[in-house]
PyMOL CGO cylinders between C-alpha atoms (Angstrom):
from pymol import cmd
from pymol.cgo import CYLINDER

trace = [
    CYLINDER, -5.49, 13.50, 3.78, -8.01, 16.15, 4.82, 0.3, 1, 1, 1, 1, 1, 1,
    CYLINDER, -8.01, 16.15, 4.82, -5.35, 17.70, 7.05, 0.3, 1, 1, 1, 1, 1, 1,
    CYLINDER, -5.35, 17.70, 7.05, -2.86, 17.63, 4.16, 0.3, 1, 1, 1, 1, 1, 1,
    CYLINDER, -2.86, 17.63, 4.16, -5.31, 19.39, 1.83, 0.3, 1, 1, 1, 1, 1, 1,
    CYLINDER, -5.31, 19.39, 1.83, -5.90, 22.02, 4.53, 0.3, 1, 1, 1, 1, 1, 1,
    CYLINDER, -5.90, 22.02, 4.53, -2.14, 22.69, 4.60, 0.3, 1, 1, 1, 1, 1, 1,
    CYLINDER, -2.14, 22.69, 4.60, -2.09, 22.90, 0.77, 0.3, 1, 1, 1, 1, 1, 1,
    CYLINDER, -2.09, 22.90, 0.77, -5.50, 24.15, -0.38, 0.3, 1, 1, 1, 1, 1, 1,
    CYLINDER, -5.50, 24.15, -0.38, -4.35, 24.46, -4.02, 0.3, 1, 1, 1, 1, 1, 1,
    CYLINDER, -4.35, 24.46, -4.02, -3.60, 20.72, -4.21, 0.3, 1, 1, 1, 1, 1, 1,
    CYLINDER, -3.60, 20.72, -4.21, -6.60, 18.60, -5.19, 0.3, 1, 1, 1, 1, 1, 1,
    CYLINDER, -6.60, 18.60, -5.19, -7.14, 14.84, -5.06, 0.3, 1, 1, 1, 1, 1, 1,
    CYLINDER, -7.14, 14.84, -5.06, -6.40, 12.90, -8.25, 0.3, 1, 1, 1, 1, 1, 1,
    CYLINDER, -6.40, 12.90, -8.25, -9.92, 11.51, -8.52, 0.3, 1, 1, 1, 1, 1, 1,
    CYLINDER, -9.92, 11.51, -8.52, -12.22, 13.65, -6.32, 0.3, 1, 1, 1, 1, 1, 1,
    CYLINDER, -12.22, 13.65, -6.32, -15.14, 11.69, -4.92, 0.3, 1, 1, 1, 1, 1, 1,
    CYLINDER, -15.14, 11.69, -4.92, -13.80, 8.43, -6.35, 0.3, 1, 1, 1, 1, 1, 1,
    CYLINDER, -13.80, 8.43, -6.35, -10.57, 7.78, -4.49, 0.3, 1, 1, 1, 1, 1, 1,
    CYLINDER, -10.57, 7.78, -4.49, -8.93, 8.82, -1.23, 0.3, 1, 1, 1, 1, 1, 1,
    CYLINDER, -8.93, 8.82, -1.23, -5.41, 8.14, -2.48, 0.3, 1, 1, 1, 1, 1, 1,
    CYLINDER, -5.41, 8.14, -2.48, -3.09, 11.12, -3.12, 0.3, 1, 1, 1, 1, 1, 1,
    CYLINDER, -3.09, 11.12, -3.12, -0.73, 9.26, -5.46, 0.3, 1, 1, 1, 1, 1, 1,
    CYLINDER, -0.73, 9.26, -5.46, -1.24, 7.02, -8.46, 0.3, 1, 1, 1, 1, 1, 1,
    CYLINDER, -1.24, 7.02, -8.46, 1.01, 5.12, -10.85, 0.3, 1, 1, 1, 1, 1, 1,
    CYLINDER, 1.01, 5.12, -10.85, -0.04, 3.80, -14.26, 0.3, 1, 1, 1, 1, 1, 1,
    CYLINDER, -0.04, 3.80, -14.26, 2.03, 0.84, -15.47, 0.3, 1, 1, 1, 1, 1, 1,
    CYLINDER, 2.03, 0.84, -15.47, 1.00, 0.74, -19.11, 0.3, 1, 1, 1, 1, 1, 1,
    CYLINDER, 1.00, 0.74, -19.11, 2.96, -2.14, -20.52, 0.3, 1, 1, 1, 1, 1, 1,
    CYLINDER, 2.96, -2.14, -20.52, 1.63, -3.54, -22.88, 0.3, 1, 1, 1, 1, 1, 1,
    CYLINDER, 1.63, -3.54, -22.88, 2.89, -6.50, -20.83, 0.3, 1, 1, 1, 1, 1, 1,
    CYLINDER, 2.89, -6.50, -20.83, 3.48, -5.01, -17.38, 0.3, 1, 1, 1, 1, 1, 1,
    CYLINDER, 3.48, -5.01, -17.38, 5.42, -7.29, -15.06, 0.3, 1, 1, 1, 1, 1, 1,
    CYLINDER, 5.42, -7.29, -15.06, 6.61, -6.01, -11.70, 0.3, 1, 1, 1, 1, 1, 1,
    CYLINDER, 6.61, -6.01, -11.70, 9.54, -7.91, -10.24, 0.3, 1, 1, 1, 1, 1, 1,
    CYLINDER, 9.54, -7.91, -10.24, 9.38, -8.71, -6.53, 0.3, 1, 1, 1, 1, 1, 1,
    CYLINDER, 9.38, -8.71, -6.53, 9.75, -5.51, -4.51, 0.3, 1, 1, 1, 1, 1, 1,
    CYLINDER, 9.75, -5.51, -4.51, 8.68, -3.62, -1.39, 0.3, 1, 1, 1, 1, 1, 1,
    CYLINDER, 8.68, -3.62, -1.39, 7.51, -0.02, -1.71, 0.3, 1, 1, 1, 1, 1, 1,
    CYLINDER, 7.51, -0.02, -1.71, 9.37, 1.15, 1.39, 0.3, 1, 1, 1, 1, 1, 1,
    CYLINDER, 9.37, 1.15, 1.39, 8.49, 4.83, 0.86, 0.3, 1, 1, 1, 1, 1, 1,
    CYLINDER, 8.49, 4.83, 0.86, 4.74, 4.18, 1.02, 0.3, 1, 1, 1, 1, 1, 1,
    CYLINDER, 4.74, 4.18, 1.02, 2.83, 4.48, 4.29, 0.3, 1, 1, 1, 1, 1, 1,
    CYLINDER, 2.83, 4.48, 4.29, 2.53, 0.92, 5.66, 0.3, 1, 1, 1, 1, 1, 1,
    CYLINDER, 2.53, 0.92, 5.66, -0.69, 1.49, 7.61, 0.3, 1, 1, 1, 1, 1, 1,
    CYLINDER, -0.69, 1.49, 7.61, -2.67, 2.36, 4.49, 0.3, 1, 1, 1, 1, 1, 1,
    CYLINDER, -2.67, 2.36, 4.49, -2.92, -0.45, 1.96, 0.3, 1, 1, 1, 1, 1, 1,
    CYLINDER, -2.92, -0.45, 1.96, -2.26, 0.30, -1.69, 0.3, 1, 1, 1, 1, 1, 1,
    CYLINDER, -2.26, 0.30, -1.69, -5.02, -0.32, -4.21, 0.3, 1, 1, 1, 1, 1, 1,
    CYLINDER, -5.02, -0.32, -4.21, -3.68, -2.29, -7.18, 0.3, 1, 1, 1, 1, 1, 1,
    CYLINDER, -3.68, -2.29, -7.18, -5.97, -2.80, -10.18, 0.3, 1, 1, 1, 1, 1, 1,
    CYLINDER, -5.97, -2.80, -10.18, -5.15, -5.12, -13.08, 0.3, 1, 1, 1, 1, 1, 1,
    CYLINDER, -5.15, -5.12, -13.08, -6.45, -4.24, -16.54, 0.3, 1, 1, 1, 1, 1, 1,
    CYLINDER, -6.45, -4.24, -16.54, -6.00, -5.74, -19.99, 0.3, 1, 1, 1, 1, 1, 1,
    CYLINDER, -6.00, -5.74, -19.99, -6.76, -8.77, -22.09, 0.3, 1, 1, 1, 1, 1, 1,
    CYLINDER, -6.76, -8.77, -22.09, -4.93, -11.80, -20.66, 0.3, 1, 1, 1, 1, 1, 1,
    CYLINDER, -4.93, -11.80, -20.66, -5.66, -15.31, -19.42, 0.3, 1, 1, 1, 1, 1, 1,
    CYLINDER, -5.66, -15.31, -19.42, -5.61, -14.84, -15.64, 0.3, 1, 1, 1, 1, 1, 1,
    CYLINDER, -5.61, -14.84, -15.64, -5.50, -18.61, -15.11, 0.3, 1, 1, 1, 1, 1, 1,
    CYLINDER, -5.50, -18.61, -15.11, -2.14, -18.80, -16.86, 0.3, 1, 1, 1, 1, 1, 1,
    CYLINDER, -2.14, -18.80, -16.86, -0.43, -15.52, -15.90, 0.3, 1, 1, 1, 1, 1, 1,
    CYLINDER, -0.43, -15.52, -15.90, -0.68, -12.05, -14.37, 0.3, 1, 1, 1, 1, 1, 1,
    CYLINDER, -0.68, -12.05, -14.37, -0.96, -13.48, -10.86, 0.3, 1, 1, 1, 1, 1, 1,
    CYLINDER, -0.96, -13.48, -10.86, -0.09, -11.32, -7.87, 0.3, 1, 1, 1, 1, 1, 1,
    CYLINDER, -0.09, -11.32, -7.87, 2.87, -13.00, -6.21, 0.3, 1, 1, 1, 1, 1, 1,
    CYLINDER, 2.87, -13.00, -6.21, 3.76, -12.61, -2.52, 0.3, 1, 1, 1, 1, 1, 1,
    CYLINDER, 3.76, -12.61, -2.52, 7.11, -14.45, -2.22, 0.3, 1, 1, 1, 1, 1, 1,
    CYLINDER, 7.11, -14.45, -2.22, 7.45, -14.03, 1.54, 0.3, 1, 1, 1, 1, 1, 1,
    CYLINDER, 7.45, -14.03, 1.54, 4.15, -15.86, 2.01, 0.3, 1, 1, 1, 1, 1, 1,
    CYLINDER, 4.15, -15.86, 2.01, 4.80, -18.17, -0.96, 0.3, 1, 1, 1, 1, 1, 1,
    CYLINDER, 4.80, -18.17, -0.96, 1.42, -17.16, -2.40, 0.3, 1, 1, 1, 1, 1, 1,
    CYLINDER, 1.42, -17.16, -2.40, 0.24, -16.76, -5.97, 0.3, 1, 1, 1, 1, 1, 1,
    CYLINDER, 0.24, -16.76, -5.97, -3.12, -14.98, -6.19, 0.3, 1, 1, 1, 1, 1, 1,
    CYLINDER, -3.12, -14.98, -6.19, -5.27, -15.23, -9.32, 0.3, 1, 1, 1, 1, 1, 1,
    CYLINDER, -5.27, -15.23, -9.32, -5.71, -11.60, -10.37, 0.3, 1, 1, 1, 1, 1, 1,
    CYLINDER, -5.71, -11.60, -10.37, -8.15, -11.11, -13.28, 0.3, 1, 1, 1, 1, 1, 1,
    CYLINDER, -8.15, -11.11, -13.28, -8.47, -7.95, -15.32, 0.3, 1, 1, 1, 1, 1, 1,
    CYLINDER, -8.47, -7.95, -15.32, -10.76, -5.41, -13.66, 0.3, 1, 1, 1, 1, 1, 1,
    CYLINDER, -10.76, -5.41, -13.66, -10.06, -6.65, -10.14, 0.3, 1, 1, 1, 1, 1, 1,
    CYLINDER, -10.06, -6.65, -10.14, -8.52, -4.58, -7.38, 0.3, 1, 1, 1, 1, 1, 1,
    CYLINDER, -8.52, -4.58, -7.38, -6.59, -5.85, -4.38, 0.3, 1, 1, 1, 1, 1, 1,
    CYLINDER, -6.59, -5.85, -4.38, -5.54, -3.96, -1.26, 0.3, 1, 1, 1, 1, 1, 1,
    CYLINDER, -5.54, -3.96, -1.26, -2.13, -4.80, 0.18, 0.3, 1, 1, 1, 1, 1, 1,
    CYLINDER, -2.13, -4.80, 0.18, 0.37, -3.00, 2.35, 0.3, 1, 1, 1, 1, 1, 1,
    CYLINDER, 0.37, -3.00, 2.35, 2.97, -2.68, -0.37, 0.3, 1, 1, 1, 1, 1, 1,
    CYLINDER, 2.97, -2.68, -0.37, 5.37, -1.09, 2.13, 0.3, 1, 1, 1, 1, 1, 1,
    CYLINDER, 5.37, -1.09, 2.13, 5.17, -4.13, 4.40, 0.3, 1, 1, 1, 1, 1, 1,
    CYLINDER, 5.17, -4.13, 4.40, 5.20, -7.15, 2.12, 0.3, 1, 1, 1, 1, 1, 1,
    CYLINDER, 5.20, -7.15, 2.12, 7.27, -8.12, -0.90, 0.3, 1, 1, 1, 1, 1, 1,
    CYLINDER, 7.27, -8.12, -0.90, 5.07, -8.42, -3.99, 0.3, 1, 1, 1, 1, 1, 1,
    CYLINDER, 5.07, -8.42, -3.99, 5.18, -8.66, -7.77, 0.3, 1, 1, 1, 1, 1, 1,
    CYLINDER, 5.18, -8.66, -7.77, 3.28, -10.27, -10.60, 0.3, 1, 1, 1, 1, 1, 1,
    CYLINDER, 3.28, -10.27, -10.60, 3.86, -13.13, -13.00, 0.3, 1, 1, 1, 1, 1, 1,
    CYLINDER, 3.86, -13.13, -13.00, 4.32, -12.74, -16.78, 0.3, 1, 1, 1, 1, 1, 1,
    CYLINDER, 4.32, -12.74, -16.78, 1.45, -13.20, -19.23, 0.3, 1, 1, 1, 1, 1, 1,
    CYLINDER, 1.45, -13.20, -19.23, 1.36, -15.04, -22.55, 0.3, 1, 1, 1, 1, 1, 1,
    CYLINDER, 1.36, -15.04, -22.55, 2.57, -13.80, -25.96, 0.3, 1, 1, 1, 1, 1, 1,
    CYLINDER, 2.57, -13.80, -25.96, 0.11, -11.44, -27.63, 0.3, 1, 1, 1, 1, 1, 1,
    CYLINDER, 0.11, -11.44, -27.63, -1.71, -10.74, -24.35, 0.3, 1, 1, 1, 1, 1, 1,
    CYLINDER, -1.71, -10.74, -24.35, -1.88, -7.33, -22.70, 0.3, 1, 1, 1, 1, 1, 1,
    CYLINDER, -1.88, -7.33, -22.70, -1.76, -6.46, -19.02, 0.3, 1, 1, 1, 1, 1, 1,
    CYLINDER, -1.76, -6.46, -19.02, -1.42, -3.09, -17.37, 0.3, 1, 1, 1, 1, 1, 1,
    CYLINDER, -1.42, -3.09, -17.37, -1.94, -1.97, -13.79, 0.3, 1, 1, 1, 1, 1, 1,
    CYLINDER, -1.94, -1.97, -13.79, -3.05, 1.06, -11.85, 0.3, 1, 1, 1, 1, 1, 1,
    CYLINDER, -3.05, 1.06, -11.85, -1.66, 1.47, -8.34, 0.3, 1, 1, 1, 1, 1, 1,
    CYLINDER, -1.66, 1.47, -8.34, -2.94, 4.04, -5.87, 0.3, 1, 1, 1, 1, 1, 1,
    CYLINDER, -2.94, 4.04, -5.87, -1.00, 4.66, -2.67, 0.3, 1, 1, 1, 1, 1, 1,
    CYLINDER, -1.00, 4.66, -2.67, -0.17, 7.03, 0.17, 0.3, 1, 1, 1, 1, 1, 1,
    CYLINDER, -0.17, 7.03, 0.17, 3.46, 8.21, 0.32, 0.3, 1, 1, 1, 1, 1, 1,
    CYLINDER, 3.46, 8.21, 0.32, 4.82, 7.97, 3.85, 0.3, 1, 1, 1, 1, 1, 1,
    CYLINDER, 4.82, 7.97, 3.85, 6.34, 11.44, 3.57, 0.3, 1, 1, 1, 1, 1, 1,
    CYLINDER, 6.34, 11.44, 3.57, 2.89, 13.03, 3.30, 0.3, 1, 1, 1, 1, 1, 1,
    CYLINDER, 2.89, 13.03, 3.30, 1.71, 11.29, 6.47, 0.3, 1, 1, 1, 1, 1, 1,
    CYLINDER, 1.71, 11.29, 6.47, 4.83, 12.28, 8.41, 0.3, 1, 1, 1, 1, 1, 1,
    CYLINDER, 4.83, 12.28, 8.41, 4.56, 15.86, 7.16, 0.3, 1, 1, 1, 1, 1, 1,
    CYLINDER, 4.56, 15.86, 7.16, 0.98, 16.12, 8.44, 0.3, 1, 1, 1, 1, 1, 1,
    CYLINDER, 0.98, 16.12, 8.44, 1.84, 14.36, 11.72, 0.3, 1, 1, 1, 1, 1, 1,
    CYLINDER, 1.84, 14.36, 11.72, 4.53, 16.98, 12.28, 0.3, 1, 1, 1, 1, 1, 1,
    CYLINDER, 4.53, 16.98, 12.28, 2.05, 19.77, 11.55, 0.3, 1, 1, 1, 1, 1, 1,
    CYLINDER, 2.05, 19.77, 11.55, 3.64, 20.87, 8.31, 0.3, 1, 1, 1, 1, 1, 1,
    CYLINDER, 3.64, 20.87, 8.31, 7.27, 20.82, 9.42, 0.3, 1, 1, 1, 1, 1, 1,
    CYLINDER, 7.27, 20.82, 9.42, 9.80, 18.79, 7.50, 0.3, 1, 1, 1, 1, 1, 1,
    CYLINDER, 9.80, 18.79, 7.50, 10.86, 15.71, 9.41, 0.3, 1, 1, 1, 1, 1, 1,
    CYLINDER, 10.86, 15.71, 9.41, 14.58, 16.37, 9.00, 0.3, 1, 1, 1, 1, 1, 1,
    CYLINDER, 14.58, 16.37, 9.00, 14.04, 19.61, 10.98, 0.3, 1, 1, 1, 1, 1, 1,
    CYLINDER, 14.04, 19.61, 10.98, 12.81, 17.58, 13.94, 0.3, 1, 1, 1, 1, 1, 1,
    CYLINDER, 12.81, 17.58, 13.94, 15.71, 15.24, 14.69, 0.3, 1, 1, 1, 1, 1, 1,
    CYLINDER, 15.71, 15.24, 14.69, 14.63, 14.28, 18.21, 0.3, 1, 1, 1, 1, 1, 1,
    CYLINDER, 14.63, 14.28, 18.21, 10.98, 13.81, 17.24, 0.3, 1, 1, 1, 1, 1, 1,
    CYLINDER, 10.98, 13.81, 17.24, 12.06, 11.79, 14.23, 0.3, 1, 1, 1, 1, 1, 1,
    CYLINDER, 12.06, 11.79, 14.23, 14.03, 9.36, 16.40, 0.3, 1, 1, 1, 1, 1, 1,
    CYLINDER, 14.03, 9.36, 16.40, 10.90, 8.75, 18.48, 0.3, 1, 1, 1, 1, 1, 1,
    CYLINDER, 10.90, 8.75, 18.48, 8.65, 8.51, 15.42, 0.3, 1, 1, 1, 1, 1, 1,
    CYLINDER, 8.65, 8.51, 15.42, 10.97, 6.13, 13.59, 0.3, 1, 1, 1, 1, 1, 1,
    CYLINDER, 10.97, 6.13, 13.59, 11.27, 3.94, 16.67, 0.3, 1, 1, 1, 1, 1, 1,
    CYLINDER, 11.27, 3.94, 16.67, 14.92, 4.62, 17.43, 0.3, 1, 1, 1, 1, 1, 1,
    CYLINDER, 14.92, 4.62, 17.43, 15.88, 4.49, 21.09, 0.3, 1, 1, 1, 1, 1, 1,
    CYLINDER, 15.88, 4.49, 21.09, 18.85, 6.06, 22.81, 0.3, 1, 1, 1, 1, 1, 1,
    CYLINDER, 18.85, 6.06, 22.81, 22.09, 7.10, 21.15, 0.3, 1, 1, 1, 1, 1, 1,
    CYLINDER, 22.09, 7.10, 21.15, 22.72, 3.72, 19.52, 0.3, 1, 1, 1, 1, 1, 1,
    CYLINDER, 22.72, 3.72, 19.52, 19.80, 4.22, 17.14, 0.3, 1, 1, 1, 1, 1, 1,
    CYLINDER, 19.80, 4.22, 17.14, 18.13, 0.84, 17.66, 0.3, 1, 1, 1, 1, 1, 1,
    CYLINDER, 18.13, 0.84, 17.66, 15.37, 0.60, 15.09, 0.3, 1, 1, 1, 1, 1, 1,
    CYLINDER, 15.37, 0.60, 15.09, 11.89, -0.13, 16.47, 0.3, 1, 1, 1, 1, 1, 1,
    CYLINDER, 11.89, -0.13, 16.47, 9.50, -2.88, 15.50, 0.3, 1, 1, 1, 1, 1, 1,
    CYLINDER, 9.50, -2.88, 15.50, 6.73, -0.85, 13.85, 0.3, 1, 1, 1, 1, 1, 1,
    CYLINDER, 6.73, -0.85, 13.85, 6.38, -3.52, 11.16, 0.3, 1, 1, 1, 1, 1, 1,
    CYLINDER, 6.38, -3.52, 11.16, 5.16, -5.89, 13.88, 0.3, 1, 1, 1, 1, 1, 1,
    CYLINDER, 5.16, -5.89, 13.88, 2.35, -3.45, 14.69, 0.3, 1, 1, 1, 1, 1, 1,
    CYLINDER, 2.35, -3.45, 14.69, 1.29, -3.53, 11.03, 0.3, 1, 1, 1, 1, 1, 1,
    CYLINDER, 1.29, -3.53, 11.03, 1.48, -7.32, 10.85, 0.3, 1, 1, 1, 1, 1, 1,
    CYLINDER, 1.48, -7.32, 10.85, -0.86, -7.57, 13.86, 0.3, 1, 1, 1, 1, 1, 1,
    CYLINDER, -0.86, -7.57, 13.86, -3.53, -5.75, 11.84, 0.3, 1, 1, 1, 1, 1, 1,
    CYLINDER, -3.53, -5.75, 11.84, -3.85, -8.74, 9.50, 0.3, 1, 1, 1, 1, 1, 1,
    CYLINDER, -3.85, -8.74, 9.50, -6.20, -11.63, 10.25, 0.3, 1, 1, 1, 1, 1, 1,
    CYLINDER, -6.20, -11.63, 10.25, -5.21, -15.25, 10.51, 0.3, 1, 1, 1, 1, 1, 1,
    CYLINDER, -5.21, -15.25, 10.51, -7.31, -17.60, 8.38, 0.3, 1, 1, 1, 1, 1, 1,
    CYLINDER, -7.31, -17.60, 8.38, -9.01, -19.16, 11.41, 0.3, 1, 1, 1, 1, 1, 1,
    CYLINDER, -9.01, -19.16, 11.41, -9.92, -15.67, 12.73, 0.3, 1, 1, 1, 1, 1, 1,
    CYLINDER, -9.92, -15.67, 12.73, -11.42, -14.23, 9.53, 0.3, 1, 1, 1, 1, 1, 1,
    CYLINDER, -11.42, -14.23, 9.53, -15.09, -14.76, 10.42, 0.3, 1, 1, 1, 1, 1, 1,
    CYLINDER, -15.09, -14.76, 10.42, -14.72, -13.33, 13.96, 0.3, 1, 1, 1, 1, 1, 1,
    CYLINDER, -14.72, -13.33, 13.96, -12.72, -10.37, 12.63, 0.3, 1, 1, 1, 1, 1, 1,
    CYLINDER, -12.72, -10.37, 12.63, -15.34, -9.73, 9.94, 0.3, 1, 1, 1, 1, 1, 1,
    CYLINDER, -15.34, -9.73, 9.94, -18.13, -9.69, 12.57, 0.3, 1, 1, 1, 1, 1, 1,
    CYLINDER, -18.13, -9.69, 12.57, -16.11, -7.38, 14.84, 0.3, 1, 1, 1, 1, 1, 1,
    CYLINDER, -16.11, -7.38, 14.84, -15.22, -5.09, 11.94, 0.3, 1, 1, 1, 1, 1, 1,
    CYLINDER, -15.22, -5.09, 11.94, -18.84, -4.68, 10.82, 0.3, 1, 1, 1, 1, 1, 1,
    CYLINDER, -18.84, -4.68, 10.82, -19.89, -4.07, 14.45, 0.3, 1, 1, 1, 1, 1, 1,
    CYLINDER, -19.89, -4.07, 14.45, -17.18, -1.42, 15.00, 0.3, 1, 1, 1, 1, 1, 1,
    CYLINDER, -17.18, -1.42, 15.00, -18.05, 0.34, 11.71, 0.3, 1, 1, 1, 1, 1, 1,
    CYLINDER, -18.05, 0.34, 11.71, -21.63, 0.87, 12.93, 0.3, 1, 1, 1, 1, 1, 1,
    CYLINDER, -21.63, 0.87, 12.93, -20.46, 2.75, 16.03, 0.3, 1, 1, 1, 1, 1, 1,
]
cmd.load_cgo(trace, "trace")
């Protein structure tokens, strides 16, 4: 994002000093429910920050739902979760009558990342580079497996402790 702000010095972050995300969506309900979806225009390598707010019984509704993984995650008001919304289908469950639930989602649009990676040139001006970047090979346009690279960044349950130790060690370097 620093490179992006150098290209556009008049553009400022949404929440300077508080958030690194260049984009934000406020879903203000009063009973916000997001149906299952994938945010395919977001940058998959940077997880989105989703924050639930409102007055609702989080044991009965408002759960984050990941249908591909068949997971329901208890998601109380005031909590934030980081997920790659461009890589995994997600949504949330309804809440009870008279309850209120809203959400704030911060994310990185993929177009910004590609724009910076191409040093300020629009991607559609760089057809050959785009084919390489998008993972297409040869004239047949076979799509690459970049999603597999992103999936490999996630820990398996049995590896969480070792990954946590490695992560804290690598952050100190």
